[in-house]
N, C-alpha and C positions, 0 to 999 in steps of 0.2 A: 291473341294470335290463333288463327285457325289451324287445326291439325292438317298435315299434308299426307297424301297417299304415298305409297312407296315410289311410284313413278314420278310424282311431283317432286319428291325429295331428291330423287336421282337427277332430275332436270335442274333443280336448284344448285346441286353440287357442281354441275357443269357450268351454270351461269356464274357462280361464285368464282370458279376457276378462270373463266374467260373474261369476266367483268362486264363486257358488252358483246352481244352476239345477235345475229339474225337466226331465224329458225334453221336455215341450212347449216350454219356453223355449229349449233347445238346438235343437230342430227349427225354431223360428221364425228362428234365425240363418242357416240355410242359404238361399242365394240361388239356387243351381243344383244339380242332381243331389241334390235333397232326398230323403233316404232315407225309407222307410216308418217310421211310429212304432215298430212292433215291432222292426224292424231296428236302429233307433237305440238302442232300449232294450237290445238284445242287445250292441251295441257298447259301451255304457256299462258293462254288467255285466262284459264282458271286460276293460275298463280297470280295473274294481274288482279282478278276479281277478289282474291283472298288478301290482297295487299302486300304481296311478296315481290312483285315485279312491276316495273314501269317501262316505258318505251319512248323512243324518238322516231318520228315519221320521216322517211326518206322516199319521196314519190309514193309508190304503191306498197312499200314494204316498211316493216317496223324493226328497229334494232332494240332489243330488250336488255335490261340491266336490273340487277337485284336492288331492292330498296330496303330489304331486311338483311343485315349482315350476318355472317355465319356465327359469330359469337353470340349475338342476340338470340338466334335460333337455337344454338347449342344450350344456352342457359334455360330456355323454356322447355326444350326437349328433355334435358336431364332432370329438371324439377318435376316434370310430369311423370317421367319414368320412375323416379325415386318415390314419388307419392303413390303411384299406381302399383308398383311391383315390389317395393321394399319397405312398405309401411312408413314412408317418410323418414327412413333411418339410413344415414350414410354408413353406419356400422353394419347394417344388414347388407348394404350394397357391397362393401369391401369383403365381408364374410362370404358372400356368394362367389365372388371372383376367387377368393382363396380356396374355397371348397371345390370349385371347378378346376382348380390348378391353372387359372388364367393369370395369376399374379404370384410372383415369387416373394420369398422372405426378404431378399435384397431390395426388391421394389417397395415392399411395405416399409422397410427401414428408410428408404429415400423419402417416402411420403411423410413418415414421422419427422424426419429432419426438416422437411419443408414446413410442416406445421410448427415445429419448435422455433424455427427462424422467424416466423411471423408473429410470435408472441412478444 
């Protein structure tokens, strides 16, 4: 799975939300930093070339839909992030969030309970 740019990822989140959309529908979802229509169209075609998006043709226009689901992308994204930034260690990942105070002791206890229940 090819890496996405930040803007491509933003567009994918919109497509995952909408499920099927024309370029104008995707454009309407942007609240800030709204790209030009042609720029957005190019981004979506790039997503198609990378294998993330497909389309149906209606006359002169295309309705796009994701062919990679968000769970599949999330797994790949997390695996890569953990490998690249946390030495392939989930312990390092959790420690990072604990040190940055992004996760509470109660949340850590909940995570431990989830792990224990899976055993």
